[in-house]
C-alpha positions in Angstrom: 0.0 0.0 0.0 1.5 3.3 -1.0 -0.9 5.7 0.6 -1.5 6.7 4.2 -4.6 7.0 6.3 -5.5 9.3 9.2 -9.0 8.2 10.4 -10.5 7.8 13.9 -14.0 6.6 14.9 -15.2 7.0 18.5 -18.4 6.3 20.4 -18.4 8.0 23.8 -20.2 10.3 26.3 -19.7 14.0 26.4 -17.7 15.1 29.4 -18.8 18.7 29.2 -21.0 21.1 27.2 -20.0 22.2 23.7 -18.0 25.5 23.8 -18.3 27.7 20.7 -15.8 30.3 19.6 -16.8 32.7 16.8 -14.3 34.3 14.4 -14.6 37.4 12.2 -16.4 36.5 9.0 -19.0 34.3 10.8 -17.0 31.1 11.1 -17.0 29.2 14.4 -15.3 26.3 16.1 -16.8 24.0 18.8 -14.8 22.0 21.3 -15.9 19.3 23.7 -14.4 16.2 25.4 -15.8 12.7 25.1 -14.9 9.7 27.2 -14.5 6.2 26.0 -14.3 3.2 28.4 -12.6 -0.1 28.3 -13.7 -2.7 30.9 -12.1 -6.0 31.8 -11.8 -8.4 34.7 -8.5 -8.7 36.5 -7.6 -12.4 36.4 -5.7 -12.4 39.6 -8.2 -10.5 41.8 -11.4 -11.1 39.9 -12.1 -7.4 40.2 -13.8 -5.5 37.3 -11.5 -2.7 36.1 -12.7 0.2 33.9 -10.2 2.5 32.2 -11.5 5.8 30.8 -9.8 7.6 27.9 -10.6 11.3 27.2 -10.6 12.7 23.7 -10.6 16.4 22.6 -13.2 16.8 19.8 -13.3 19.8 17.4 -16.2 20.6 15.1 -16.5 23.6 12.7 -19.1 26.0 11.5 -22.6 24.6 11.0 -21.6 21.3 12.6 -20.4 23.1 15.7 -23.7 25.1 16.0 -25.7 21.8 15.6 -23.7 20.1 18.3 -24.0 23.1 20.7 -27.8 23.2 20.2 -28.6 19.5 20.6 -25.8 18.0 22.7 -25.6 18.0 26.5 -23.1 16.7 29.0 -23.5 12.9 29.3 -25.0 12.4 25.8 -23.7 9.5 23.7 -22.2 10.4 20.3 -20.5 8.7 17.4 -17.7 10.9 15.8 -15.5 10.2 12.8 -12.6 12.3 11.8 -8.8 12.7 11.7 -6.2 13.3 14.4 -4.5 16.6 14.4 -1.7 17.6 16.8 -1.2 21.3 17.7 1.6 23.0 19.5 1.8 26.4 21.3 3.8 28.3 23.8 2.5 28.2 27.4 2.6 31.2 29.7 5.8 29.8 31.2 7.4 29.7 27.8 7.3 25.9 27.5 6.1 24.3 24.3 2.8 22.5 24.8 1.1 19.9 22.6 -2.4 18.6 22.3 -4.0 16.0 20.0 -7.5 16.6 18.8 -10.1 14.7 16.7 -11.1 17.0 13.8 -14.6 15.8 13.1 -15.9 15.0 9.6 -19.0 13.0 10.5 -21.1 12.5 13.6 -24.3 10.9 14.8 -26.1 11.6 18.0 -26.8 8.2 19.7 -28.8 9.4 22.8 -32.5 9.5 22.2 -34.2 12.9 22.3 -35.0 14.2 25.7 -32.9 11.6 27.5 -30.4 14.2 28.8 -33.2 16.2 30.4 -34.8 13.0 31.9 -31.6 12.1 33.7 -30.8 15.6 34.8 -27.5 15.8 32.9 -25.9 12.9 34.8 -23.8 10.5 32.9 -25.4 7.1 32.4 -23.9 3.9 31.0 -25.8 2.8 27.9 -25.4 0.1 25.4 -23.6 1.1 22.2 -26.4 0.6 19.7 -26.0 1.5 16.0 -27.7 4.8 15.0 -31.4 4.5 14.9 -33.6 6.2 12.3 -34.6 9.6 13.4 -31.3 10.3 15.4 -29.6 13.4 14.0 -26.6 12.7 11.8 -24.1 15.1 10.1 -21.5 14.6 7.5 -19.4 17.2 5.6 -19.2 14.7 2.8 -21.7 14.9 -0.1 -24.6 12.5 0.0 -24.3 9.6 -2.5 -27.8 9.2 -3.9 -29.4 8.7 -0.5 -32.3 10.9 0.5 -32.5 11.6 4.2 -35.9 11.8 6.1 -36.6 15.2 7.6 -37.0 15.3 11.4 -39.7 17.7 12.5 -37.5 20.4 14.1 -34.0 19.5 13.1 -32.3 21.6 10.5 -30.6 18.7 8.6 
């Protein structure tokens, strides 16, 4: 294989609200963390162990506004995108690095109103495939597939 690939797919829970930042010209960027979990049983102690990994998610423009409007802390989301590492100078002059997921596609996996029903608390859910009627977004052009319109969703 002569090419390269930079692609990541995650299903996780939002760890915080989506934070938007607007730029001159009307463009915006949204940032939020999601948590993914790995569980296993320790063979020596029989104890169940869960490791949580945090991921920095970045969405842009219309996708960012959609995420900010419909996502709440604790919601389950599928994101697809590519990894991007940034560097900057900290206040102490040290070079700092962060790795982010630049989102190209996403699907909301929490049913409507579920975040309100649980009061914003994170809840373990089964990782089901996206159901019809759950909001989806892609910055890729549709390939001959017509999407059903949801009553109050803008996509």
